[in-house]
PLY file of the C-alpha trace (Angstrom):
ply
format ascii 1.0
element vertex 311
property float x
property float y
property float z
element edge 310
property int vertex1
property int vertex2
end_header
87.02 88.55 176.90
83.31 88.65 178.11
82.90 86.94 174.70
84.51 84.04 176.26
83.75 83.91 179.33
81.02 86.43 180.99
83.32 87.25 184.08
86.33 87.08 182.11
87.79 90.89 182.30
87.39 93.36 179.38
89.86 94.63 176.65
90.25 97.69 178.83
90.69 95.63 182.14
93.92 94.01 180.73
94.82 96.72 179.16
95.01 98.40 182.43
96.03 94.92 184.26
99.22 95.12 182.33
99.73 98.93 182.65
100.17 97.93 186.61
102.34 94.99 185.63
105.09 96.37 183.51
105.16 99.45 186.20
106.05 97.57 189.02
108.11 95.07 187.79
109.79 98.88 185.84
109.94 100.12 189.61
111.46 96.89 191.21
115.17 96.93 192.19
116.33 93.92 191.00
119.84 92.68 192.31
121.09 90.22 189.93
124.27 88.70 190.88
126.45 85.54 188.97
125.80 82.22 191.12
129.03 80.13 191.34
127.85 76.77 189.76
129.30 74.93 186.89
126.68 75.36 183.71
127.35 71.57 182.79
128.04 68.37 184.73
129.62 64.97 183.49
126.10 63.73 182.24
124.88 66.54 179.43
126.14 69.90 179.79
126.68 73.05 177.56
130.19 73.80 177.35
131.15 75.59 174.44
128.95 78.45 174.11
129.31 78.73 178.46
126.80 80.57 179.95
126.27 81.69 183.68
123.33 81.38 186.32
122.11 84.25 187.40
120.17 85.34 191.00
117.84 87.51 190.81
117.05 89.66 194.40
114.80 91.95 195.50
113.07 93.14 199.26
110.50 91.48 199.64
110.43 89.28 197.33
111.83 85.52 197.23
115.42 84.82 195.21
114.49 83.32 191.73
117.32 82.38 189.09
117.97 82.49 185.34
120.85 81.43 183.14
122.40 83.81 180.74
123.80 83.25 177.90
125.37 86.41 176.53
125.86 87.12 172.38
129.40 85.37 170.64
130.05 88.42 169.24
129.24 90.53 172.45
126.04 92.17 170.60
122.65 91.35 169.63
119.18 91.00 170.13
117.40 89.29 173.48
115.67 85.96 173.15
113.79 85.67 176.75
112.85 81.97 177.41
110.50 80.96 180.48
109.86 77.69 181.59
107.25 74.60 181.39
104.94 74.40 184.62
107.38 71.71 185.82
109.73 74.39 186.09
112.94 73.05 184.28
115.57 75.29 183.56
116.70 75.47 180.09
120.18 76.92 177.91
120.29 77.25 174.19
123.59 77.02 172.81
121.71 76.74 169.60
120.07 80.40 169.19
123.05 81.68 170.70
125.10 80.33 167.99
122.81 82.30 166.15
124.38 85.61 167.09
122.21 86.25 170.16
121.89 87.08 173.91
119.56 84.40 175.67
118.36 84.64 178.85
116.06 81.93 181.00
113.85 83.21 183.53
112.48 80.53 186.39
109.95 82.78 188.36
109.05 82.02 192.09
112.69 80.05 193.13
110.67 77.04 192.05
113.87 76.23 190.49
117.84 76.52 191.37
121.12 75.61 190.20
121.15 73.02 192.60
117.49 71.25 191.53
114.00 72.20 192.27
113.01 74.08 195.86
111.06 70.90 197.10
109.58 73.43 199.98
107.68 75.63 197.23
106.19 72.54 195.88
103.55 71.26 197.99
101.89 67.33 197.77
104.45 67.39 194.84
102.58 69.96 192.41
103.73 73.77 192.18
100.92 75.92 193.27
101.10 79.57 190.60
98.23 78.38 188.68
96.00 77.13 191.86
96.82 79.90 193.82
95.99 82.43 191.18
92.21 81.29 191.60
92.21 80.59 195.15
93.86 83.71 196.21
91.20 85.87 193.15
94.27 86.87 191.23
96.03 88.62 194.32
99.50 85.87 193.87
100.17 83.50 191.60
100.47 84.36 187.82
100.77 88.09 188.88
103.93 87.70 191.34
105.24 85.22 188.45
104.90 87.11 185.91
106.40 90.06 187.70
109.44 88.20 188.60
110.16 87.37 184.74
109.25 90.67 183.66
111.50 92.24 186.09
114.27 89.77 184.68
114.22 90.15 180.78
114.27 94.08 181.64
117.35 93.80 183.14
118.52 91.62 180.07
117.19 94.13 178.07
119.74 96.49 179.93
122.46 94.98 179.86
125.70 95.81 177.65
125.56 94.25 174.31
121.98 93.75 174.25
119.61 95.29 171.54
117.05 96.48 173.64
114.57 97.48 170.41
115.10 93.59 169.53
113.42 91.70 171.86
111.46 88.18 172.42
110.04 85.72 173.87
109.64 81.63 173.47
108.75 79.17 175.78
106.54 75.22 175.83
103.37 74.67 177.82
103.20 76.62 180.44
106.52 78.41 178.97
104.45 79.10 176.00
101.07 80.69 177.58
103.25 83.18 179.53
105.70 83.55 176.80
102.46 85.16 174.87
101.42 87.05 178.50
104.91 88.71 178.36
104.87 89.86 175.17
101.97 91.30 175.71
102.60 93.04 179.12
105.83 93.90 177.62
104.47 95.20 174.08
104.81 98.24 174.83
108.55 98.11 175.19
108.68 96.70 171.63
108.69 93.18 171.42
109.10 92.30 167.92
108.02 88.66 167.91
107.28 85.50 169.98
107.09 81.89 169.66
104.91 79.54 171.59
105.58 76.06 171.84
101.98 73.84 172.33
101.13 76.84 174.84
99.50 76.43 178.36
97.10 78.91 179.73
94.23 79.16 176.54
90.62 78.82 177.13
89.92 77.83 180.30
86.09 77.95 179.31
86.56 76.14 176.48
88.18 72.84 178.80
85.81 73.77 181.63
83.17 72.08 179.86
85.62 69.07 178.49
86.32 65.80 179.94
88.96 64.94 180.70
90.42 68.31 180.79
94.21 68.51 180.88
96.33 70.93 182.23
93.40 73.31 182.84
92.52 70.49 185.39
94.55 72.41 188.29
92.64 75.91 188.24
88.85 73.98 187.00
89.44 72.50 190.62
89.94 75.31 192.75
87.03 76.90 190.34
84.55 73.84 191.36
85.87 74.10 195.26
84.50 77.83 195.16
81.68 77.15 193.29
81.17 74.91 196.28
81.86 76.58 199.40
82.62 80.33 198.18
80.00 80.61 195.77
80.31 84.54 196.38
83.65 84.28 194.84
83.14 82.23 191.93
82.39 85.74 189.45
85.93 86.96 191.13
87.57 83.84 190.44
86.48 83.42 186.95
87.79 87.01 186.62
90.97 86.25 188.12
91.62 83.67 185.50
90.85 85.62 182.65
94.05 87.74 183.18
96.00 85.00 183.23
94.28 83.43 180.45
95.86 84.42 176.84
92.70 84.70 175.12
92.76 87.81 177.03
95.65 89.47 175.17
95.17 88.77 172.12
94.26 92.04 171.09
97.30 93.03 172.82
99.40 90.18 170.48
99.93 91.73 167.04
103.42 90.88 167.04
104.00 88.58 164.45
103.39 85.27 167.15
104.62 81.44 166.00
102.35 78.92 167.62
102.40 74.47 167.65
100.08 72.23 168.67
100.17 68.72 169.00
98.09 66.81 167.21
97.31 63.86 169.95
98.36 66.51 173.19
95.74 65.90 176.06
97.32 68.19 178.47
96.72 71.03 175.44
94.33 70.48 173.69
95.42 72.11 169.82
91.81 72.79 170.06
92.43 75.97 172.48
95.86 76.99 170.87
93.44 77.12 167.19
91.02 79.42 169.16
93.58 81.73 170.21
95.56 81.93 166.86
91.56 82.50 164.95
91.73 85.68 166.78
95.24 87.00 167.36
95.29 90.20 165.74
98.55 90.28 163.32
100.88 88.43 161.41
100.91 84.79 162.74
101.33 81.05 162.00
100.04 78.00 163.16
101.30 74.56 162.75
99.81 70.81 164.01
102.01 68.05 164.33
100.35 65.28 163.74
100.21 62.42 166.00
102.45 64.71 168.66
101.82 64.52 171.99
102.60 67.23 175.05
105.81 67.90 175.40
109.20 69.90 174.08
108.63 68.92 170.55
111.18 68.07 168.14
110.08 71.08 164.57
109.32 73.69 167.19
113.24 75.18 167.86
113.56 74.91 164.08
110.45 76.80 163.32
111.17 79.45 166.35
114.67 79.92 164.94
113.37 81.18 161.68
110.99 83.03 162.78
113.11 84.89 165.15
115.47 85.47 161.69
112.70 86.66 160.27
111.06 88.89 162.47
113.75 90.09 165.50
0 1
1 2
2 3
3 4
4 5
5 6
6 7
7 8
8 9
9 10
10 11
11 12
12 13
13 14
14 15
15 16
16 17
17 18
18 19
19 20
20 21
21 22
22 23
23 24
24 25
25 26
26 27
27 28
28 29
29 30
30 31
31 32
32 33
33 34
34 35
35 36
36 37
37 38
38 39
39 40
40 41
41 42
42 43
43 44
44 45
45 46
46 47
47 48
48 49
49 50
50 51
51 52
52 53
53 54
54 55
55 56
56 57
57 58
58 59
59 60
60 61
61 62
62 63
63 64
64 65
65 66
66 67
67 68
68 69
69 70
70 71
71 72
72 73
73 74
74 75
75 76
76 77
77 78
78 79
79 80
80 81
81 82
82 83
83 84
84 85
85 86
86 87
87 88
88 89
89 90
90 91
91 92
92 93
93 94
94 95
95 96
96 97
97 98
98 99
99 100
100 101
101 102
102 103
103 104
104 105
105 106
106 107
107 108
108 109
109 110
110 111
111 112
112 113
113 114
114 115
115 116
116 117
117 118
118 119
119 120
120 121
121 122
122 123
123 124
124 125
125 126
126 127
127 128
128 129
129 130
130 131
131 132
132 133
133 134
134 135
135 136
136 137
137 138
138 139
139 140
140 141
141 142
142 143
143 144
144 145
145 146
146 147
147 148
148 149
149 150
150 151
151 152
152 153
153 154
154 155
155 156
156 157
157 158
158 159
159 160
160 161
161 162
162 163
163 164
164 165
165 166
166 167
167 168
168 169
169 170
170 171
171 172
172 173
173 174
174 175
175 176
176 177
177 178
178 179
179 180
180 181
181 182
182 183
183 184
184 185
185 186
186 187
187 188
188 189
189 190
190 191
191 192
192 193
193 194
194 195
195 196
196 197
197 198
198 199
199 200
200 201
201 202
202 203
203 204
204 205
205 206
206 207
207 208
208 209
209 210
210 211
211 212
212 213
213 214
214 215
215 216
216 217
217 218
218 219
219 220
220 221
221 222
222 223
223 224
224 225
225 226
226 227
227 228
228 229
229 230
230 231
231 232
232 233
233 234
234 235
235 236
236 237
237 238
238 239
239 240
240 241
241 242
242 243
243 244
244 245
245 246
246 247
247 248
248 249
249 250
250 251
251 252
252 253
253 254
254 255
255 256
256 257
257 258
258 259
259 260
260 261
261 262
262 263
263 264
264 265
265 266
266 267
267 268
268 269
269 270
270 271
271 272
272 273
273 274
274 275
275 276
276 277
277 278
278 279
279 280
280 281
281 282
282 283
283 284
284 285
285 286
286 287
287 288
288 289
289 290
290 291
291 292
292 293
293 294
294 295
295 296
296 297
297 298
298 299
299 300
300 301
301 302
302 303
303 304
304 305
305 306
306 307
307 308
308 309
309 310
């Protein structure tokens, strides 16, 4: 919070922000309908475990999509996976085979069963992080997280889901937002979280670095506001603080698994270690020597063991 940056929100403000966002997700009338698409093609696919694309629709919001894989036994815990900044869609047959329900949720309609919606990607970059800063928190991750939280609540209400056994996981942006969602839905009983080379951690630290990795997308906007709208700079930092996992650490008391790449220039291990150092509960930090940025090979094995222990 303020110890990380003077304009970051306080713990109380973060708590209130999470309560409001969860309330909006709970109040949202989300219509989920299966999408008639194959879940595989001739190049690559998930055949044995199946699964189906789901379109999530609600008044006043853009349609967004997910991929649902039900537990083979017809009943089990719920794992919610969220995407990296590339908005790629993922299936997880190896986790379904463990007896778990898995929902991949892809907010804001960036990705569809037919591929990316390029109309939402001006200039070739998804705008969720710059929008967060530019709008002073009125847009961007607040909308992204509301979509994801609403979809998770939908999945928790499905037949065959043990709604008191919930976990979030993801890589890069997906790792950071898995932790933010664990904070937001903590009152709903999140059992544990697993974050692979997570992004959205410690923007103040990376503001002083060069190069600034994935944080650059936000920091460019902050620099622009400092030059063009200096009166808004404190509010822009505050908005970014609500999306910085460091500000949510006090809420992440559930067992939390973190991985970092020792040679990751995109999400520097120092940022991830700074989060590990302030987590209040059971925690694990694995730094993979020589590992750059991306979906890391050991993560799913580590996460699977973590879920077996704590989910």
